[in-house]
C-alpha angles and dihedrals in degrees: 000000000000094000130184097290092049092047090045090050091050089050095049091048093053091044097055099023123242138206094019095310121126126243114277089224112103095016113145115221119230099177145302140263118210118199098170115038097207091058088075105070099180131045128347125283094258092053093047093050087054094046097048105034111115095011119127129218106246101175142350123212142150138244108192104309094336118103116218122203110193113211132183093268108007146013130252111212123198130188114188093197114182102342112007129130136174126216138171110239139173108273114286120294128144090267092054098052107093126197109275096023102149104171136018133194113205117213129201088235093071091257131101144189116249124199110204118190122166097187097043095228098116121103140207121205130185115206140143088223116045089192088069088059102040120085122228106295133188124225122298109253091225093055106116090213089068104088135184094261096050090045090052091051090051092050098045094045095057100049093203134133110279101234100055089036093059091048091050102106092205088060102040120002121228104012119122141170099295100047096038087053094051095041091053088048093051091046091046092235124145113240090231098048112129107245091219090074098049113119125222090252091054091046091052090048091048094049091051089046090055095050092044095054094041093049091044089049089053092048087058095044092250136290123309110194102144144001094291099078124022135185105048128101103194087113086080090064100044112129101188115359109108090353096121110156094012120115120263106250089222101049108001095243111143113258113246133197138215139177117256119175090344091303124106116244123197121205147152108255090206102045097035107052128170116244141169 
């Protein structure tokens, strides 16, 4: 958390400007403020100020859960990790600094970009080549070039339990606990099902389910289930995640949960059966 829909929502908001804030596109950087040293993963603050001063934001995009700010001469890469968020704010004064603000980009316009991160796990990198920062990532589930046949081959070649496999960023980029749970429920697949025994038909159904829940999540500005991420309302439409004991909307059987790869998985024991 945040997962792909929450990251995509943040990017779209920064791109178009929300709540009276301007778009981040075209903003000229005049410097940085750093409130938690470990947030900055590359260089020291003085070097970053020198590197970024005068550069403009040309574009903002996403690779998996990583946010990429393309500047004139380099990239600023942000990973929100467990509790990070980005917002445009009036340039830094005492009243603009919120608890847990860790990093701030100052803009010539009088606005700035604030990185808020309660748990301090988020990181910011500066690099001319974002590929040198990003780990090995699998395909984006929303990439139209990913088809059912190639997804089926990916699944059957791994031979792993579905739930942890879908959350493995080197297998599929951007999917986390919430959306893997919802996709498996929609596709009627057990979270512990071995991927080696998934049929082409099931793979096609799972891929479509992943895309449906992710796109629906984006349409609802993500999922807000605690204090970490605010503003979305997809939690109103969840079918299985954190629904333990509630009736399955398809068959009425109480939703159960289990632990898979140290993460809790919620599923319907009647609709999502293990098979070989």
